[in-house]
Every structure is written in structure tokens, then in C-alpha cells.
N, C-alpha and C positions, 0 to 999 in steps of 0.2 A: 474431719480433716481440719487442721488449724487454718485460720484466715491468712490470706496473702498479705505480706507486709509491703506497703507502698514505699517506694524510695523517697517520695516527697514528704511523707508524714513521719516516718520512723527510720532512723539510721541504725545500723548494727551497734555503733558505739553508744547511742542513747539507750538501746535495748539492754545492753550489758550494765549500763549505769542504773537501770531501774531495779535490778536484782542486787540485793546486798550480799556481799560474800559471807559465807558460813565457815566457822572454824572447822579445821580438819578433824577435830576430835568428836564433833557432833554429826550425826547422820540425818537429823531432822531438818526440814526446810524452814527457813526463817519466815515468820509471819508477815514480814513486809513484802516478801515475794508473792504471797498469796493474796494480798490486798488488791482490789481493783485499781487499775491505773487509769487516770483521767487526763484528758488533754486540756490545758488552760485555754480559756476563751478571753476575748477582749474585755468582757464585763467583769471578770473576776480580778480582784486587786492583786497585784504582784509587784513586789518591790524590785526583784532581781530575776533574770531569766534562769530557769532551771530545766534540766533535761526532761523531756516528755517522751511518752511511748504511745502505743496504740491503745484505744479505749476498749476494743473487743477482746474478751478473754480467749484463751486457747480452747479448742473444741474438746469436749469430754464425751462425745458420742461413742459408744462401744462399737467395736468392729462387727461387721455383719456375721451372723451365725451361719454354720454350715447347713445347707438345705438337706431335706430328707433323701432326695434322689442322689445327690452327691455322696451322702453317707452310705446309702445302699450300694452304690457302685464301688466305693472303696472296700466295703466288706466283701462284695463279690470278687473283686480282683485279688484281695488278700487270700481268700479261701480257694481260688482256682489258679493261682499263679504257677504252681508246680505242674499243672496239666499242659500249659502252653509254653513253659520255659524252654523245653527242648523238643525236637520232633520225635515221632514214634520210633520204637526200635525196629519195626518192620515197615516197609513202604506203605504209605497210605496218607490220607488227608487228616489234618489236625485242626479242623475248623471249629467255630463256636458252637456248632450243632451238637458237639459232644456233651455240653453241659447246659445248653439253652434249648428250650422248646419253643414252638411257634405260639402265637397268641391264642389259637383255638385249642391248644393242648396237644396237637399232633406232633409226632416225632419227626425230626429232620433226617435227611439222608446224608451219607458221607460226601456227596458231591454238591452240597449246598453251603457255600461260604457265608451267606447271610440268612439267618433263620427267619427273618421277617419277609424275605423275598423268595418264595419257593419256585418262581419261574426262572430264576437264574441258576444254571447248573454248570459246575466246573467240568470242562471237557478233558478227556484223557489225552496224554501225550505218549509218544513212542519212547519206550525204555531203551537203555543202552544195548541190551540184547537184541531188541527189534531192529535198531539201526545197524548193528553189525550184520544181522541176518539179511537185510535189504542190500547192504553194500556187497556182501559176499555173492548174492544172487546176480547182481548186475555186473560187477567188475571181475569176479573170478570165474563164474560159470557162464557169463555172456548171455544171460536171459534178457529178453527185451523188457523195456520199462513197462510197456502195456501189460505184458504177461505177469510181471511182479505185482503190478497194481491190482490186477484181477485175482491173483492168487491170495494176497493178504488183505484185500479190501482197503488199500491205501491209495489216495489220489495220486495221479501221475506227477503232478507238480510237487507234492510232498516227497515222493520217491526220488525225483531228480534233486531236490534240495538236500535230502539226506545223503545222497551219493557225493554231492559237491562238498558238503561239510565234512564228511569222513575223509575225503581226499585232502582237504586243507589240514585236517587234524594230523594225518599221516605225514604230510609234508613238513609240518611244524615239528613233529617228533624227529624227523631226520635232521632238521636244522637246530635241534636242541633248544627250541623255544619253550618257555614255560607255559603250561596249560593249567587252567583253573579247574582241576579235577575235584578237589574237595568241595568247591562251590557247586559244581554240577551234581555231585553225589548228594549233597544236602538238599538241593532243589528237587531232585528226583525222589527223595524220600518223603517230601511234603506234597507231591502232586499225584493225582491218579494216573497210573501208567498202564500201558498195554504191551504185552510181550509177543503178541501175534502167534500165540500157541494154539494148538488144536483145542476146539471146544470153546474158545473165547467168543465174546460178542463181537459182531462186525465193527471194525474200527470207525469207518465212515463210508458214506455213499460215494461211489466212484463214477457213476454214469448218469448223473442228473442232467435233465434237459432244461436249458434256459428258456423261460417263457417270454416270448416277444410281446411287446405292449399292444401290437396290432391284433394279436390273436385273443385278447381278452374281451373283445366286443362280439356281440351276437350277429351272425351273418347268415343269410338265406341265399343259397345258390341253386337255381333250377337246373336239373339234369335229368336225363332219361333213366328209366328203371333198368335197362339192359346194360348201362355203362358201369364199369368198375371204377368206383371213386376211391382213390388211394390217398395216403397221407401227403404225397407230393402234390396231388391235385388240390387238397385242402390248403396247403401252404401257399400255392399259387393263387388261390382265390383271395387270400388275405393281402397279397401284394407280391410284387416281383422280387423283393429283397428278403422275403421271409423264407427261410430254409425249412425243409421237412425235418421231423425229429431224427430220422436216420442219419442225416448229414450234420446234425448238431451234437451228436454223441461224441464223447471224448474217446471211447473205445468202441467203434462200430463193429469191430471184429467179433465182439461178444454176441451180437445179434446173429451173425453168420454161424457161429458155433451152435447156438440154440436151434437154428434152422436145420443144420446138419444132423443134430441129435433127433429132431422131429422126423427127419427124412429116413431114419433107420441106422445112422452111423453110430458106432459105439462111442462112449464118453472119452475113452482113451484116444481114439483116432480123432475125434472132434477137438480134443484138447491139443493134440499135436498139430493139427491143421491151424488152430487158433494161434499157437506160438509161431508157426511159420509165417502166417499172414501178418502178425504183429511185427515180426522182425523185418519183413519186406517193406511194410509201410514206414517203419522208422528209418530204414536205410534210404528209402525214396525221399523222405523228408530231409534227412541229413544231406543228401546229394543236392536237393533243390536249394537248401540254405547255403551250401558251399558254392554253388553256381551263382547265386545272388551276390555273395560277397566277392567272388572273382570278377563278376561283371562290374560291380562298383569300383573295384580296384583298377580294372582296365580303363575305366573312364577318366582316371586321374593321370596327370602328367607330373612326375616328380623331378625336381631339379635340386641336386645336392651341391651346395657351395662349400662344403667342408665344415662350416660352422652352423649353417641352417639348412633346412630342407623345405623348399617351397613346393606346394601341391596345388596344381591347377586342374579344374574340372569344367567341362563344357556344360552350360545350363541354357534353358530356354526361358527368356525373360517374359514370354507371354503365358507360360504355364503357372499362373498365380491363382487360378480359380475365379469364380464370379465376384467374390468380395475382396480379392487380392490377398487372401490369407490362407492359401493352400499349404498343407503341411510340408510339401516338398519344394516350395517356392523359396527364392532367396529373400531374406529379410523376415521370414516367419520367426526365427529365433533371435536374430540380431536386428536392432533398429526399428522394429515395429512394436509399439506399446500395446498392451492389452486394452480392451474396450472398457474394462472396469476402472481404469485409471482416469478416463475422461469424465469431465464434469457434465452432469445432465443425462448420463446414460441410465437406462432403466435396468436395474440389477435384479429385480424380482421377476421370476418366470411368469409370462403371460399366457402360456399354453403348455400342455403336456403332450409330447409326441412319442 
């Protein structure tokens, strides 16, 4: 790079004065322009002041050459650009594993976006056909969400989300709102998708049990040999707040269905009983939720002034918890700052519970 020109030592006008103009007919640089420029000092005799310029010549260091790795990358990108320019004609992944192998020479799988990280696998998503199938089962046929989850091995929360999104989509279609269908189709062509068809691999686990931290420790409980020690007794031994696995299952009716099959009931009858029990549990949950909302509404007093609506609710000022920060207390959301805002607070956990 050329040296910086200090404003105190060399002005642009003096720099131009150092270079002698060249006739337009000649393309060669004048020899005076190539001569080294010297700054006059106090010891050198000078009769009259003359324009001076910088004493350092311009840098002639060549530009850095291209490295070997960068050259190899450019060659690789040029030879494989057509592979990744457009998605595949059929649904499937188009990751780097198509042209790149792992360091040990092993081949990559279609679900590996990064060839050097075999532990990261791209998970499947529900295709458009699968989403329509779930929506039709729930909304048109009236099948309980638990039964649909158990039938297609899709988590209940995902089933509910699919139904909500399909309802919003159909509402937008009625309102003539634009939908990004081309974007959705392009994304579905580039991701591994599941159609929930017969013979496919299970989409996801639907009845996992959350492991409580208290149950990870070893515990010895003395009991008599004639006593039947159940899972409920084991949960009670770890603490009063630890629930047994049967109560922590998302779909506990599946356990009852397997018990009915072991008792001699046919699979068809056990399946029908499971659907009936799942429907009753969902209706009971919906009724409980509706009653909770109605009770919260009854506690409010509404005063409509025409322009505003004032809402009053009776509260207990003493129900603030031991630290004054109960979730249902007044001021938990408004007016009470978080502890991490205070100076001197310990923000690093000191214990694991």
C-alpha cells in the first residue's frame, strides 16, 4: 500500500507540482516523475523556496497471491454449482453430502446437512398431504386429538397446531388473502417430509415420560416382602410432588387399551374403547377450561361508559407468596422489577434442584 500523505508535509497542490506534465501524444512517463523526491533541509543551500513533496516513494509490493485452499474452493464451487443451483425434481434433501464425503471416507446420509458433523440429523416435517389428512380426521370426522395422535404417531401439540394452521389457511382463502404457496412448495421439496402412509417409519414418539430430577438419585426404601410396591409408591418415596409415570403420560388411555388387550378383549373393541375414553377426557378438559374462563369472567365488574370499558376485579393483597412475587399477585407483571436488574444479585445458579 502507498504511504499516507500527511497534510503538514505534503499538500495536493505540491504533489501535482512534482510531476511534470507529459504531452498527450506520448504514452511514456516522464523521467522526472520517476526520480526520487527529496525534502529540502535547513543545511542545504536554497536561494528560493520550491515546491516539495514526500520523500518516501509509492509502494511497489505486489498484491498477495491466492492461497491454495481458496483456489481449491473456487474450483469445487465451479464444478458443482449446477448440483445446488436448483432443488431436486422429486422431494428430497439437496445437502452437501451429495458431493462431499466425511473425513474418514464414509458416505453421508440424505439427512446430514453438514458432512463433518454426523451427529446432526435433519428431522422430517409433515407434508401437505399429511396435514390435510390430520385436519380431515379432526374437523370433518370428529376424531379426538388423542386418537389421531396415537393413530399417526404425531404429538398432540403438533396435531393441534396443524389443525389451527389449516383453519387459518382456509379463513384466508375465504377472505382472498394472498398465500405463499410457491414458497411453501419450494421448501417442502428441499426438506425430508413424511406422508403418514402405511408402512412408513414412526414420525415421532408420542408418549414419552418426563424424568423428574429427584428420581435420578439412588434411593433405598425398606418395605415388607408381602407388600405390593407399585410405581405410585415409588414416586411417593421420592417426594410428594413427584407423580407416577401413569399420571405423567400425555395419552394415558393407551395404557388402558393395552391392559384391555391383555385381558382378552379384541384389538377392534379395545381401539373403540380407547377412542371413546379419549373423547370423554377431551370433553372433560374442555368443560373444565370453559368453567375456569367463566369463573374469571364472573369475578370482573365491567363498566361501559360509551368510550371506554373499565374492568374491576377483587383481589387479595395478602396472597403474594412468601417472597411477594406470586404469579397471581398484583404487581408481578407491572411495577415489580426482576431480580437480575438489581446490582449485586448473584446470577449464577448455586444449586441444582
